[in-house]
C-alpha positions, 0 to 999 in steps of 0.5 A: 419932216419938220425940224425937231424941237431938238434941232430948234434948241440947238439953233437957238444956242447958235449951233449950226449942224456943220459945227455939230458934224465936225470932228464926228468919230464913230466911237470913243478914241484918243483925247487931247489930255493924254488919256484914252476912253475905250468904247467899252467904258462909254457903253458901261456909262451909258448903260449905268446912267439908263439904269440909274435914270429908271430908278428915279435918280437925278442925272447929276447924281446918277453921274456922280455914282457912276464916276466912282466906279470909273477907273479911268482918270481922264474919263472920271475927270470928264464926268466930274466936268459934266456933273458940274455943268449939269449942276449949274443948269446945263443940259446933259447933251450940252455938257457932253458937246464940250467933249466931242472926242469922247461923246460922238455927236450922233450920240449927243444929238440923240441924247438932246432929242430924248431930253426934249421928248422926255424919253432920255432913258430910252435913248440911252438904251438905243445908244448902248445897243447901237455901240454894242453892234458897232463894236461886235462887228469890229471885233469879228473883223479883228478876230478874223484878221488876226491869224493871217496877221500873226502868220505874216509877222512870224514869217517876216521875223524868221526871214530877218533872223536867218538872213541877219543872224544866220547867214553872216556866220557862213559868209567867209566859207561861202565866199570861197565857192562863191561862183558855184553857189545857187542864185538864191544863195547869192541873193540872200548873201547880198541881202544879209550884207546889206541889212547888217552893214547898212541897217541904219540907212535902211531904218532911216529910209524906212522911217522917212517913207512912213513919215511922208506917207503919214503926212500925206494921209493926214492931209485933206488931199491924201485922205481923199485919195485914200478914201477914193481908192477904198471905193475903187480898188476891186478887191476891197470896193465891196467890202468898204461899201458894206462897211459905209452902207451899214454905218450910214443906215444905222446912224441915219435910222437911229437919228430919224427914229430919235426924231432928228429931222431928215436934213440934220440926220443926213448932215450928221451922218455925213460926219460919222461915215469915215470916208470923204468920198462917201460923205460928199455923196451924202452931202449931195443927197442932203441938198437933193432933199432940201430941194424937195426931192424924196430921200429914195431918189438921189439913192436910186440915182447913185451908183454906189448904193446896191439894188436892195438898198434902193428898193428898201428905202423907197419902200420905207419912205412910201410907207413911213417906216424909214426908221425900221427899215434902215436898222434892218438894212445895217444888220443885213450888211453887218452879216454880209461884212462878217461873211466876207471876212470869213470867206477872205480868211479862209482863202488867205490862210492856206495861201499864206501857209504855202507862201510862208512854207515856200519862203522858208524852204528856199531859204533853207535849201539855199543854206543847206546846198552850199554846205554839202558842196563844201563837204564834198570839196573837203572829202 
């Protein structure tokens, strides 16, 4: 495929694709001015802008009208800057590239293609649909994991309350019959003493451990290590692979259908995946395509892609329907992710209930048995 006019315009402005790919994020996140723009606000903006363009309202006036409806001060200020840039003669895509932490470069590339081809409204609608599907998937995963997370937090809170608050009240009494105490009671007494006497040291070491882990994970080496674990650990490999394949297929399909060249689409997609190991794989695919090989060849040779993906990509390439095949693959893997999460939570919930019940039961027994012994010794 030849490089699109959108890509040529980018090159005319001395933009390289590697620069475009830097800082790509799948959805809007924290920005440098102390504010936060949610994905919902981005969806609202894109949807309203598409609607106003359909009525024939100029882009700058449309953004001005939409900004009045935005309550987020940070986002409102950014929209004012974009409006000013457009009034000064810049394109919407050019104005958005100044705010890469708000507007993903996947989306600005699609908007640039829409501006070049004269179908900006349709491109905005496609972006809205793309973001809505991504947020729906994230909401499904979060909802499925909420109950296990809540149950775990509740269990930890109960254990800490009993060990830190209840056990010290019986410490003096249990000391008198220490030799005859059950082993679990002795362990809990030791834990209670440790937590109540050296809590500041425990918090210090936890904080230091968290800080060291955070610093390591924010380095290139640390991120690479974590991303590699995601693709190698047996319990998580299939889950994360489905996420990355879905994200790649949806992003790549959207860019290709937006008349962005295959090479540019692969480069931009590599930055949008969120996994350094998988991004390197996409870079390898891009270099293979750049050498004249078909897109399906490096995908077929890769052990990361399932047979279903390999066959459908080859078919889509042979028939010239990659832009249709890739979104279908993304939808398929989104459904697979939902099913996988549901299976995990279905298995985890009863296991967690049994484990939590067992832990609390051991603690209660460890507390009650010594009291019975004390009562018998008194009688």
